[in-house]
All heavy atoms as a GROMACS GRO file, in nm:
protein
  557
    1MET      N    1  -3.252  -4.326   4.358
    1MET     CA    2  -3.368  -4.280   4.302
    1MET      C    3  -3.366  -4.133   4.278
    1MET      O    4  -3.343  -4.066   4.377
    1MET     CB    5  -3.481  -4.315   4.384
    1MET     CG    6  -3.613  -4.252   4.359
    1MET     SD    7  -3.754  -4.350   4.389
    1MET     CE    8  -3.713  -4.516   4.359
    2GLU      N    9  -3.397  -4.092   4.158
    2GLU     CA   10  -3.390  -3.945   4.136
    2GLU      C   11  -3.530  -3.879   4.173
    2GLU      O   12  -3.632  -3.930   4.148
    2GLU     CB   13  -3.366  -3.921   3.985
    2GLU     CG   14  -3.364  -3.773   3.956
    2GLU     CD   15  -3.330  -3.737   3.810
    2GLU    OE1   16  -3.421  -3.776   3.727
    2GLU    OE2   17  -3.228  -3.698   3.775
    3VAL      N   18  -3.512  -3.765   4.239
    3VAL     CA   19  -3.629  -3.690   4.296
    3VAL      C   20  -3.615  -3.556   4.244
    3VAL      O   21  -3.522  -3.489   4.272
    3VAL     CB   22  -3.645  -3.693   4.446
    3VAL    CG1   23  -3.770  -3.620   4.495
    3VAL    CG2   24  -3.654  -3.839   4.496
    4LYS      N   25  -3.724  -3.497   4.173
    4LYS     CA   26  -3.721  -3.359   4.129
    4LYS      C   27  -3.846  -3.290   4.207
    4LYS      O   28  -3.951  -3.342   4.215
    4LYS     CB   29  -3.752  -3.349   3.984
    4LYS     CG   30  -3.646  -3.398   3.892
    4LYS     CD   31  -3.674  -3.395   3.753
    4LYS     CE   32  -3.562  -3.458   3.662
    4LYS     NZ   33  -3.599  -3.446   3.522
    5ILE      N   34  -3.808  -3.174   4.264
    5ILE     CA   35  -3.896  -3.095   4.344
    5ILE      C   36  -3.921  -2.964   4.281
    5ILE      O   37  -3.819  -2.893   4.271
    5ILE     CB   38  -3.861  -3.083   4.487
    5ILE    CG1   39  -3.825  -3.217   4.555
    5ILE    CG2   40  -3.959  -3.006   4.568
    5ILE    CD1   41  -3.758  -3.216   4.684
    6GLY      N   42  -4.037  -2.927   4.236
    6GLY     CA   43  -4.064  -2.794   4.181
    6GLY      C   44  -4.103  -2.704   4.297
    6GLY      O   45  -4.194  -2.742   4.380
    7VAL      N   46  -4.045  -2.580   4.300
    7VAL     CA   47  -4.078  -2.486   4.411
    7VAL      C   48  -4.147  -2.366   4.347
    7VAL      O   49  -4.100  -2.315   4.247
    7VAL     CB   50  -3.956  -2.453   4.487
    7VAL    CG1   51  -3.982  -2.348   4.600
    7VAL    CG2   52  -3.885  -2.567   4.538
    8GLN      N   53  -4.263  -2.324   4.414
    8GLN     CA   54  -4.330  -2.211   4.362
    8GLN      C   55  -4.245  -2.085   4.358
    8GLN      O   56  -4.164  -2.074   4.442
    8GLN     CB   57  -4.449  -2.180   4.443
    8GLN     CG   58  -4.551  -2.293   4.441
    8GLN     CD   59  -4.670  -2.267   4.531
    8GLN    OE1   60  -4.681  -2.156   4.585
    8GLN    NE2   61  -4.755  -2.354   4.546
    9HIS      N   62  -4.260  -2.005   4.250
    9HIS     CA   63  -4.193  -1.873   4.229
    9HIS      C   64  -4.039  -1.893   4.223
    9HIS      O   65  -3.960  -1.803   4.254
    9HIS     CB   66  -4.219  -1.780   4.353
    9HIS     CG   67  -4.369  -1.757   4.372
    9HIS    ND1   68  -4.461  -1.722   4.272
    9HIS    CD2   69  -4.448  -1.790   4.481
    9HIS    CE1   70  -4.576  -1.712   4.325
    9HIS    NE2   71  -4.580  -1.764   4.455
   10THR      N   72  -3.996  -2.013   4.177
   10THR     CA   73  -3.862  -2.040   4.162
   10THR      C   74  -3.840  -2.105   4.021
   10THR      O   75  -3.912  -2.206   3.988
   10THR     CB   76  -3.802  -2.139   4.266
   10THR    OG1   77  -3.823  -2.094   4.385
   10THR    CG2   78  -3.654  -2.166   4.249
   11PRO      N   79  -3.748  -2.051   3.937
   11PRO     CA   80  -3.743  -2.097   3.796
   11PRO      C   81  -3.676  -2.236   3.778
   11PRO      O   82  -3.701  -2.302   3.686
   11PRO     CB   83  -3.656  -1.989   3.730
   11PRO     CG   84  -3.581  -1.927   3.836
   11PRO     CD   85  -3.670  -1.928   3.954
   12ARG      N   86  -3.606  -2.275   3.879
   12ARG     CA   87  -3.533  -2.400   3.869
   12ARG      C   88  -3.598  -2.509   3.968
   12ARG      O   89  -3.640  -2.455   4.078
   12ARG     CB   90  -3.387  -2.389   3.900
   12ARG     CG   91  -3.312  -2.303   3.794
   12ARG     CD   92  -3.168  -2.288   3.814
   12ARG     NE   93  -3.102  -2.410   3.850
   12ARG     CZ   94  -2.982  -2.421   3.882
   12ARG    NH1   95  -2.901  -2.304   3.898
   12ARG    NH2   96  -2.915  -2.533   3.909
   13GLU      N   97  -3.582  -2.629   3.932
   13GLU     CA   98  -3.628  -2.727   4.021
   13GLU      C   99  -3.507  -2.793   4.099
   13GLU      O  100  -3.397  -2.780   4.058
   13GLU     CB  101  -3.698  -2.843   3.946
   13GLU     CG  102  -3.605  -2.915   3.840
   13GLU     CD  103  -3.688  -2.993   3.739
   13GLU    OE1  104  -3.812  -2.984   3.747
   13GLU    OE2  105  -3.622  -3.079   3.679
   14ILE      N  106  -3.538  -2.852   4.212
   14ILE     CA  107  -3.444  -2.923   4.300
   14ILE      C  108  -3.431  -3.054   4.256
   14ILE      O  109  -3.534  -3.134   4.248
   14ILE     CB  110  -3.477  -2.899   4.442
   14ILE    CG1  111  -3.485  -2.760   4.483
   14ILE    CG2  112  -3.386  -2.977   4.527
   14ILE    CD1  113  -3.548  -2.745   4.624
   15VAL      N  114  -3.316  -3.105   4.218
   15VAL     CA  115  -3.288  -3.251   4.175
   15VAL      C  116  -3.188  -3.313   4.272
   15VAL      O  117  -3.089  -3.254   4.303
   15VAL     CB  118  -3.241  -3.248   4.030
   15VAL    CG1  119  -3.217  -3.397   3.991
   15VAL    CG2  120  -3.328  -3.184   3.943
   16LEU      N  121  -3.238  -3.438   4.323
   16LEU     CA  122  -3.135  -3.501   4.409
   16LEU      C  123  -3.156  -3.651   4.392
   16LEU      O  124  -3.263  -3.703   4.343
   16LEU     CB  125  -3.172  -3.457   4.551
   16LEU     CG  126  -3.306  -3.501   4.624
   16LEU    CD1  127  -3.271  -3.601   4.735
   16LEU    CD2  128  -3.368  -3.388   4.679
   17GLU      N  129  -3.051  -3.719   4.414
   17GLU     CA  130  -3.049  -3.869   4.421
   17GLU      C  131  -3.072  -3.916   4.560
   17GLU      O  132  -2.985  -3.884   4.646
   17GLU     CB  133  -2.911  -3.921   4.365
   17GLU     CG  134  -2.898  -3.905   4.215
   17GLU     CD  135  -2.997  -3.990   4.130
   17GLU    OE1  136  -3.018  -4.110   4.181
   17GLU    OE2  137  -3.027  -3.948   4.025
   18SER      N  138  -3.172  -3.984   4.587
   18SER     CA  139  -3.206  -4.027   4.722
   18SER      C  140  -3.185  -4.180   4.736
   18SER      O  141  -3.223  -4.250   4.638
   18SER     CB  142  -3.344  -3.979   4.763
   18SER     OG  143  -3.384  -4.033   4.883
   19GLY      N  144  -3.151  -4.226   4.847
   19GLY     CA  145  -3.138  -4.367   4.875
   19GLY      C  146  -3.267  -4.424   4.924
   19GLY      O  147  -3.282  -4.547   4.947
   20LEU      N  148  -3.374  -4.343   4.943
   20LEU     CA  149  -3.503  -4.387   4.976
   20LEU      C  150  -3.579  -4.461   4.864
   20LEU      O  151  -3.541  -4.435   4.747
   20LEU     CB  152  -3.587  -4.265   5.024
   20LEU     CG  153  -3.523  -4.188   5.146
   20LEU    CD1  154  -3.621  -4.064   5.166
   20LEU    CD2  155  -3.516  -4.277   5.269
   21SER      N  156  -3.677  -4.536   4.907
   21SER     CA  157  -3.754  -4.602   4.794
   21SER      C  158  -3.865  -4.503   4.762
   21SER      O  159  -3.892  -4.399   4.824
   21SER     CB  160  -3.820  -4.724   4.866
   21SER     OG  161  -3.916  -4.691   4.968
   22ALA      N  162  -3.939  -4.535   4.655
   22ALA     CA  163  -4.043  -4.452   4.599
   22ALA      C  164  -4.150  -4.430   4.697
   22ALA      O  165  -4.220  -4.322   4.720
   22ALA     CB  166  -4.096  -4.507   4.475
   23GLY      N  167  -4.191  -4.541   4.779
   23GLY     CA  168  -4.285  -4.526   4.881
   23GLY      C  169  -4.257  -4.444   4.993
   23GLY      O  170  -4.327  -4.370   5.045
   24GLU      N  171  -4.130  -4.446   5.039
   24GLU     CA  172  -4.079  -4.362   5.147
   24GLU      C  173  -4.082  -4.222   5.103
   24GLU      O  174  -4.123  -4.133   5.176
   24GLU     CB  175  -3.945  -4.403   5.184
   24GLU     CG  176  -3.936  -4.540   5.251
   24GLU     CD  177  -3.783  -4.585   5.275
   24GLU    OE1  178  -3.708  -4.562   5.195
   24GLU    OE2  179  -3.773  -4.655   5.368
   25VAL      N  180  -4.037  -4.183   4.982
   25VAL     CA  181  -4.044  -4.045   4.935
   25VAL      C  182  -4.193  -4.004   4.908
   25VAL      O  183  -4.219  -3.887   4.959
   25VAL     CB  184  -3.964  -4.029   4.802
   25VAL    CG1  185  -3.997  -3.892   4.738
   25VAL    CG2  186  -3.828  -4.059   4.808
   26GLU      N  187  -4.274  -4.092   4.873
   26GLU     CA  188  -4.413  -4.048   4.856
   26GLU      C  189  -4.477  -4.023   4.998
   26GLU      O  190  -4.560  -3.934   5.013
   26GLU     CB  191  -4.494  -4.159   4.790
   26GLU     CG  192  -4.626  -4.119   4.752
   26GLU     CD  193  -4.696  -4.230   4.664
   26GLU    OE1  194  -4.629  -4.326   4.619
   26GLU    OE2  195  -4.827  -4.224   4.654
   27SER      N  196  -4.449  -4.104   5.088
   27SER     CA  197  -4.509  -4.081   5.222
   27SER      C  198  -4.449  -3.956   5.289
   27SER      O  199  -4.528  -3.885   5.358
   27SER     CB  200  -4.476  -4.201   5.321
   27SER     OG  201  -4.353  -4.210   5.349
   28ALA      N  202  -4.322  -3.923   5.271
   28ALA     CA  203  -4.269  -3.795   5.326
   28ALA      C  204  -4.340  -3.674   5.258
   28ALA      O  205  -4.371  -3.575   5.324
   28ALA     CB  206  -4.122  -3.793   5.296
   29VAL      N  207  -4.364  -3.682   5.133
   29VAL     CA  208  -4.435  -3.566   5.051
   29VAL      C  209  -4.579  -3.566   5.104
   29VAL      O  210  -4.622  -3.449   5.120
   29VAL     CB  211  -4.420  -3.600   4.897
   29VAL    CG1  212  -4.509  -3.496   4.837
   29VAL    CG2  213  -4.280  -3.591   4.851
   30ALA      N  214  -4.646  -3.669   5.122
   30ALA     CA  215  -4.784  -3.672   5.162
   30ALA      C  216  -4.795  -3.606   5.304
   30ALA      O  217  -4.879  -3.535   5.328
   30ALA     CB  218  -4.854  -3.814   5.166
   31GLU      N  219  -4.698  -3.645   5.397
   31GLU     CA  220  -4.698  -3.589   5.530
   31GLU      C  221  -4.690  -3.437   5.521
   31GLU      O  222  -4.754  -3.359   5.599
   31GLU     CB  223  -4.595  -3.639   5.611
   31GLU     CG  224  -4.615  -3.784   5.667
   31GLU     CD  225  -4.507  -3.843   5.741
   31GLU    OE1  226  -4.415  -3.764   5.781
   31GLU    OE2  227  -4.510  -3.961   5.770
   32ALA      N  228  -4.600  -3.381   5.431
   32ALA     CA  229  -4.580  -3.245   5.422
   32ALA      C  230  -4.701  -3.174   5.364
   32ALA      O  231  -4.733  -3.065   5.401
   32ALA     CB  232  -4.452  -3.211   5.339
   33LEU      N  233  -4.760  -3.234   5.262
   33LEU     CA  234  -4.880  -3.173   5.191
   33LEU      C  235  -5.001  -3.177   5.284
   33LEU      O  236  -5.090  -3.089   5.259
   33LEU     CB  237  -4.898  -3.233   5.060
   33LEU     CG  238  -4.796  -3.212   4.957
   33LEU    CD1  239  -4.821  -3.282   4.833
   33LEU    CD2  240  -4.762  -3.058   4.937
   34THR      N  241  -5.020  -3.273   5.367
   34THR     CA  242  -5.139  -3.279   5.450
   34THR      C  243  -5.130  -3.198   5.572
   34THR      O  244  -5.223  -3.183   5.649
   34THR     CB  245  -5.162  -3.428   5.496
   34THR    OG1  246  -5.056  -3.478   5.565
   34THR    CG2  247  -5.195  -3.520   5.383
   35GLY      N  248  -5.008  -3.136   5.604
   35GLY     CA  249  -4.992  -3.050   5.716
   35GLY      C  250  -4.933  -3.124   5.839
   35GLY      O  251  -4.924  -3.058   5.942
   36LYS      N  252  -4.904  -3.244   5.832
   36LYS     CA  253  -4.842  -3.310   5.944
   36LYS      C  254  -4.696  -3.266   5.969
   36LYS      O  255  -4.652  -3.269   6.080
   36LYS     CB  256  -4.835  -3.460   5.918
   36LYS     CG  257  -4.978  -3.527   5.924
   36LYS     CD  258  -4.961  -3.682   5.899
   36LYS     CE  259  -5.109  -3.739   5.898
   36LYS     NZ  260  -5.099  -3.877   5.875
   37ALA      N  261  -4.631  -3.213   5.864
   37ALA     CA  262  -4.498  -3.167   5.875
   37ALA      C  263  -4.491  -3.033   5.800
   37ALA      O  264  -4.560  -3.016   5.698
   37ALA     CB  265  -4.394  -3.259   5.812
   38GLN      N  266  -4.425  -2.926   5.864
   38GLN     CA  267  -4.410  -2.798   5.802
   38GLN      C  268  -4.314  -2.794   5.681
   38GLN      O  269  -4.330  -2.711   5.604
   38GLN     CB  270  -4.364  -2.702   5.902
   38GLN     CG  271  -4.461  -2.688   6.020
   38GLN     CD  272  -4.555  -2.574   6.004
   38GLN    OE1  273  -4.534  -2.477   5.929
   38GLN    NE2  274  -4.669  -2.597   6.058
   39LEU      N  275  -4.218  -2.881   5.688
   39LEU     CA  276  -4.112  -2.897   5.591
   39LEU      C  277  -4.106  -3.045   5.531
   39LEU      O  278  -4.129  -3.136   5.594
   39LEU     CB  279  -3.968  -2.871   5.645
   39LEU     CG  280  -3.954  -2.737   5.705
   39LEU    CD1  281  -3.819  -2.738   5.780
   39LEU    CD2  282  -3.946  -2.632   5.597
   40LEU      N  283  -4.078  -3.032   5.394
   40LEU     CA  284  -4.041  -3.177   5.325
   40LEU      C  285  -3.893  -3.179   5.345
   40LEU      O  286  -3.814  -3.094   5.305
   40LEU     CB  287  -4.072  -3.158   5.175
   40LEU     CG  288  -4.023  -3.276   5.103
   40LEU    CD1  289  -4.090  -3.405   5.146
   40LEU    CD2  290  -4.061  -3.264   4.951
   41SER      N  291  -3.849  -3.287   5.408
   41SER     CA  292  -3.712  -3.317   5.438
   41SER      C  293  -3.667  -3.437   5.377
   41SER      O  294  -3.716  -3.541   5.407
   41SER     CB  295  -3.686  -3.317   5.589
   41SER     OG  296  -3.557  -3.353   5.630
   42LEU      N  297  -3.568  -3.427   5.285
   42LEU     CA  298  -3.517  -3.548   5.217
   42LEU      C  299  -3.359  -3.537   5.227
   42LEU      O  300  -3.306  -3.433   5.223
   42LEU     CB  301  -3.554  -3.552   5.067
   42LEU     CG  302  -3.705  -3.567   5.046
   42LEU    CD1  303  -3.732  -3.558   4.888
   42LEU    CD2  304  -3.752  -3.694   5.086
   43THR      N  305  -3.296  -3.656   5.237
   43THR     CA  306  -3.149  -3.666   5.232
   43THR      C  307  -3.102  -3.735   5.119
   43THR      O  308  -3.154  -3.830   5.069
   43THR     CB  309  -3.101  -3.739   5.364
   43THR    OG1  310  -3.161  -3.678   5.476
   43THR    CG2  311  -2.958  -3.743   5.382
   44ASP      N  312  -2.992  -3.666   5.040
   44ASP     CA  313  -2.950  -3.738   4.918
   44ASP      C  314  -2.840  -3.836   4.954
   44ASP      O  315  -2.810  -3.865   5.077
   44ASP     CB  316  -2.898  -3.623   4.827
   44ASP     CG  317  -2.767  -3.565   4.879
   44ASP    OD1  318  -2.711  -3.590   4.981
   44ASP    OD2  319  -2.716  -3.482   4.801
   45GLU      N  320  -2.794  -3.906   4.853
   45GLU     CA  321  -2.689  -4.012   4.874
   45GLU      C  322  -2.572  -3.966   4.938
   45GLU      O  323  -2.486  -4.053   4.988
   45GLU     CB  324  -2.673  -4.079   4.738
   45GLU     CG  325  -2.788  -4.159   4.694
   45GLU     CD  326  -2.766  -4.228   4.563
   45GLU    OE1  327  -2.666  -4.197   4.491
   45GLU    OE2  328  -2.841  -4.332   4.541
   46LYS      N  329  -2.527  -3.835   4.927
   46LYS     CA  330  -2.408  -3.782   4.975
   46LYS      C  331  -2.424  -3.740   5.127
   46LYS      O  332  -2.335  -3.684   5.183
   46LYS     CB  333  -2.353  -3.682   4.904
   46LYS     CG  334  -2.307  -3.732   4.768
   46LYS     CD  335  -2.257  -3.619   4.668
   46LYS     CE  336  -2.224  -3.665   4.541
   46LYS     NZ  337  -2.164  -3.552   4.446
   47GLY      N  338  -2.541  -3.751   5.175
   47GLY     CA  339  -2.571  -3.704   5.316
   47GLY      C  340  -2.617  -3.575   5.339
   47GLY      O  341  -2.641  -3.526   5.440
   48ARG      N  342  -2.633  -3.495   5.227
   48ARG     CA  343  -2.682  -3.362   5.229
   48ARG      C  344  -2.838  -3.356   5.258
   48ARG      O  345  -2.912  -3.443   5.197
   48ARG     CB  346  -2.651  -3.288   5.106
   48ARG     CG  347  -2.509  -3.259   5.084
   48ARG     CD  348  -2.473  -3.194   4.968
   48ARG     NE  349  -2.508  -3.279   4.852
   48ARG     CZ  350  -2.455  -3.270   4.732
   48ARG    NH1  351  -2.384  -3.164   4.702
   48ARG    NH2  352  -2.489  -3.354   4.633
   49LYS      N  353  -2.886  -3.271   5.339
   49LYS     CA  354  -3.026  -3.267   5.370
   49LYS      C  355  -3.091  -3.153   5.286
   49LYS      O  356  -3.032  -3.036   5.290
   49LYS     CB  357  -3.057  -3.252   5.519
   49LYS     CG  358  -3.198  -3.256   5.560
   49LYS     CD  359  -3.213  -3.256   5.704
   49LYS     CE  360  -3.215  -3.398   5.744
   49LYS     NZ  361  -3.253  -3.436   5.876
   50VAL      N  362  -3.204  -3.172   5.222
   50VAL     CA  363  -3.284  -3.074   5.145
   50VAL      C  364  -3.406  -3.054   5.227
   50VAL      O  365  -3.485  -3.144   5.245
   50VAL     CB  366  -3.303  -3.119   5.007
   50VAL    CG1  367  -3.388  -3.024   4.940
   50VAL    CG2  368  -3.172  -3.152   4.934
   51LEU      N  369  -3.434  -2.927   5.265
   51LEU     CA  370  -3.562  -2.886   5.325
   51LEU      C  371  -3.636  -2.792   5.232
   51LEU      O  372  -3.575  -2.688   5.191
   51LEU     CB  373  -3.524  -2.813   5.459
   51LEU     CG  374  -3.444  -2.902   5.565
   51LEU    CD1  375  -3.399  -2.810   5.677
   51LEU    CD2  376  -3.521  -3.010   5.612
   52VAL      N  377  -3.762  -2.822   5.217
   52VAL     CA  378  -3.859  -2.734   5.136
   52VAL      C  379  -3.975  -2.706   5.208
   52VAL      O  380  -4.037  -2.799   5.269
   52VAL     CB  381  -3.889  -2.807   5.001
   52VAL    CG1  382  -3.974  -2.714   4.920
   52VAL    CG2  383  -3.762  -2.844   4.920
   53PRO      N  384  -4.013  -2.580   5.227
   53PRO     CA  385  -4.140  -2.547   5.299
   53PRO      C  386  -4.258  -2.612   5.223
   53PRO      O  387  -4.268  -2.610   5.108
   53PRO     CB  388  -4.147  -2.393   5.287
   53PRO     CG  389  -4.018  -2.351   5.256
   53PRO     CD  390  -3.947  -2.462   5.176
   54ALA      N  391  -4.343  -2.685   5.302
   54ALA     CA  392  -4.454  -2.763   5.245
   54ALA      C  393  -4.546  -2.673   5.164
   54ALA      O  394  -4.605  -2.721   5.067
   54ALA     CB  395  -4.526  -2.838   5.348
   55ASP      N  396  -4.559  -2.541   5.207
   55ASP     CA  397  -4.658  -2.468   5.125
   55ASP      C  398  -4.609  -2.399   5.003
   55ASP      O  399  -4.672  -2.339   4.928
   55ASP     CB  400  -4.709  -2.350   5.228
   55ASP     CG  401  -4.592  -2.257   5.272
   55ASP    OD1  402  -4.484  -2.301   5.261
   55ASP    OD2  403  -4.630  -2.141   5.327
   56ARG      N  404  -4.471  -2.426   4.972
   56ARG     CA  405  -4.411  -2.378   4.857
   56ARG      C  406  -4.393  -2.487   4.754
   56ARG      O  407  -4.336  -2.462   4.640
   56ARG     CB  408  -4.275  -2.312   4.884
   56ARG     CG  409  -4.293  -2.192   4.972
   56ARG     CD  410  -4.348  -2.082   4.892
   56ARG     NE  411  -4.355  -1.965   4.974
   56ARG     CZ  412  -4.442  -1.868   4.960
   56ARG    NH1  413  -4.536  -1.878   4.871
   56ARG    NH2  414  -4.440  -1.768   5.042
   57ILE      N  415  -4.432  -2.614   4.772
   57ILE     CA  416  -4.403  -2.728   4.681
   57ILE      C  417  -4.508  -2.714   4.566
   57ILE      O  418  -4.631  -2.714   4.590
   57ILE     CB  419  -4.428  -2.857   4.759
   57ILE    CG1  420  -4.320  -2.875   4.864
   57ILE    CG2  421  -4.426  -2.973   4.652
   57ILE    CD1  422  -4.332  -2.998   4.948
   58ALA      N  423  -4.461  -2.712   4.450
   58ALA     CA  424  -4.536  -2.704   4.319
   58ALA      C  425  -4.571  -2.842   4.278
   58ALA      O  426  -4.677  -2.882   4.241
   58ALA     CB  427  -4.488  -2.620   4.224
   59TYR      N  428  -4.466  -2.928   4.266
   59TYR     CA  429  -4.474  -3.072   4.231
   59TYR      C  430  -4.355  -3.138   4.269
   59TYR      O  431  -4.245  -3.093   4.302
   59TYR     CB  432  -4.485  -3.075   4.080
   59TYR     CG  433  -4.362  -3.036   3.991
   59TYR    CD1  434  -4.265  -3.133   3.965
   59TYR    CD2  435  -4.348  -2.907   3.959
   59TYR    CE1  436  -4.150  -3.095   3.900
   59TYR    CE2  437  -4.249  -2.868   3.885
   59TYR     CZ  438  -4.143  -2.961   3.857
   59TYR     OH  439  -4.031  -2.921   3.791
   60VAL      N  440  -4.371  -3.283   4.280
   60VAL     CA  441  -4.264  -3.370   4.310
   60VAL      C  442  -4.269  -3.479   4.207
   60VAL      O  443  -4.376  -3.537   4.190
   60VAL     CB  444  -4.268  -3.432   4.452
   60VAL    CG1  445  -4.164  -3.523   4.469
   60VAL    CG2  446  -4.270  -3.316   4.552
   61GLU      N  447  -4.152  -3.501   4.136
   61GLU     CA  448  -4.144  -3.607   4.041
   61GLU      C  449  -4.044  -3.720   4.095
   61GLU      O  450  -3.938  -3.694   4.130
   61GLU     CB  451  -4.085  -3.549   3.908
   61GLU     CG  452  -4.080  -3.659   3.796
   61GLU     CD  453  -4.030  -3.592   3.673
   61GLU    OE1  454  -4.071  -3.475   3.643
   61GLU    OE2  455  -3.940  -3.652   3.611
   62ILE      N  456  -4.100  -3.840   4.107
   62ILE     CA  457  -4.024  -3.950   4.167
   62ILE      C  458  -3.993  -4.039   4.052
   62ILE      O  459  -4.077  -4.092   3.983
   62ILE     CB  460  -4.099  -4.034   4.267
   62ILE    CG1  461  -4.138  -3.936   4.378
   62ILE    CG2  462  -4.014  -4.142   4.326
   62ILE    CD1  463  -4.244  -3.992   4.478
   63GLY      N  464  -3.858  -4.046   4.017
   63GLY     CA  465  -3.799  -4.132   3.918
   63GLY      C  466  -3.798  -4.276   3.946
   63GLY      O  467  -3.819  -4.327   4.066
   64GLU      N  468  -3.759  -4.357   3.850
   64GLU     CA  469  -3.742  -4.500   3.877
   64GLU      C  470  -3.606  -4.525   3.942
   64GLU      O  471  -3.519  -4.445   3.928
   64GLU     CB  472  -3.745  -4.571   3.740
   64GLU     CG  473  -3.875  -4.561   3.670
   64GLU     CD  474  -3.874  -4.642   3.540
   64GLU    OE1  475  -3.781  -4.724   3.516
   64GLU    OE2  476  -3.960  -4.615   3.455
   65PRO      N  477  -3.603  -4.634   4.015
   65PRO     CA  478  -3.468  -4.668   4.078
   65PRO      C  479  -3.368  -4.693   3.965
   65PRO      O  480  -3.394  -4.749   3.868
   65PRO     CB  481  -3.492  -4.799   4.154
   65PRO     CG  482  -3.640  -4.798   4.157
   65PRO     CD  483  -3.704  -4.731   4.052
   66SER      N  484  -3.248  -4.634   3.988
   66SER     CA  485  -3.144  -4.650   3.880
   66SER      C  486  -3.036  -4.735   3.933
   66SER      O  487  -3.001  -4.733   4.059
   66SER     CB  488  -3.100  -4.507   3.842
   66SER     OG  489  -3.037  -4.443   3.954
   67THR      N  490  -2.970  -4.803   3.845
   67THR     CA  491  -2.851  -4.875   3.882
   67THR      C  492  -2.731  -4.799   3.861
   67THR      O  493  -2.726  -4.695   3.785
   67THR     CB  494  -2.842  -5.010   3.797
   67THR    OG1  495  -2.834  -4.959   3.651
   67THR    CG2  496  -2.958  -5.092   3.815
   68ARG      N  497  -2.628  -4.826   3.937
   68ARG     CA  498  -2.510  -4.740   3.926
   68ARG      C  499  -2.438  -4.776   3.795
   68ARG      O  500  -2.410  -4.900   3.766
   68ARG     CB  501  -2.412  -4.775   4.045
   68ARG     CG  502  -2.298  -4.690   4.051
   68ARG     CD  503  -2.214  -4.714   4.181
   68ARG     NE  504  -2.088  -4.644   4.185
   68ARG     CZ  505  -2.082  -4.520   4.235
   68ARG    NH1  506  -2.179  -4.463   4.293
   68ARG    NH2  507  -1.961  -4.466   4.237
   69ARG      N  508  -2.407  -4.672   3.718
   69ARG     CA  509  -2.343  -4.698   3.594
   69ARG      C  510  -2.186  -4.655   3.601
   69ARG      O  511  -2.161  -4.550   3.659
   69ARG     CB  512  -2.400  -4.612   3.480
   69ARG     CG  513  -2.546  -4.656   3.453
   69ARG     CD  514  -2.606  -4.560   3.360
   69ARG     NE  515  -2.664  -4.459   3.454
   69ARG     CZ  516  -2.753  -4.365   3.412
   69ARG    NH1  517  -2.817  -4.375   3.304
   69ARG    NH2  518  -2.795  -4.275   3.495
   70VAL      N  519  -2.105  -4.734   3.546
   70VAL     CA  520  -1.953  -4.714   3.550
   70VAL      C  521  -1.903  -4.730   3.413
   70VAL      O  522  -1.932  -4.815   3.338
   70VAL     CB  523  -1.898  -4.822   3.648
   70VAL    CG1  524  -1.750  -4.796   3.659
   70VAL    CG2  525  -1.950  -4.814   3.784
   71GLY      N  526  -1.807  -4.639   3.390
   71GLY     CA  527  -1.733  -4.652   3.260
   71GLY      C  528  -1.784  -4.558   3.144
   71GLY      O  529  -1.888  -4.491   3.164
   72PHE      N  530  -1.714  -4.564   3.037
   72PHE     CA  531  -1.757  -4.470   2.932
   72PHE      C  532  -1.874  -4.520   2.846
   72PHE      O  533  -1.934  -4.453   2.782
   72PHE     CB  534  -1.627  -4.460   2.830
   72PHE     CG  535  -1.513  -4.380   2.897
   72PHE    CD1  536  -1.408  -4.435   2.938
   72PHE    CD2  537  -1.529  -4.238   2.916
   72PHE    CE1  538  -1.300  -4.359   2.997
   72PHE    CE2  539  -1.428  -4.161   2.971
   72PHE     CZ  540  -1.323  -4.229   3.011
   73GLY      N  541  -1.892  -4.653   2.851
   73GLY     CA  542  -1.997  -4.717   2.770
   73GLY      C  543  -2.136  -4.698   2.832
   73GLY      O  544  -2.230  -4.738   2.777
   74ALA      N  545  -2.136  -4.656   2.955
   74ALA     CA  546  -2.269  -4.641   3.024
   74ALA      C  547  -2.329  -4.513   2.990
   74ALA      O  548  -2.297  -4.406   3.015
   74ALA     CB  549  -2.248  -4.639   3.184
   75LEU      N  550  -2.443  -4.537   2.908
   75LEU     CA  551  -2.520  -4.419   2.870
   75LEU      C  552  -2.669  -4.430   2.906
   75LEU      O  553  -2.728  -4.518   2.920
   75LEU     CB  554  -2.520  -4.401   2.720
   75LEU     CG  555  -2.378  -4.369   2.665
   75LEU    CD1  556  -2.391  -4.368   2.508
   75LEU    CD2  557  -2.327  -4.236   2.706
   0.00000   0.00000   0.00000
């Protein structure tokens, strides 16, 4: 699932492919925004961890689950 995170005062957004479901990403974002967590912490499919301070989150865009595409014909 593709997740885009906009960070305040930063011209680029953070884009990562996460193995989490849309509900799991949404609950992690909600915990960060309600103050239960100081950081939004997500792990991408390669095992890299992304940490964003909760007070700097501008927006979070949760994409649709994508299937793995293979070959030249996959567009």
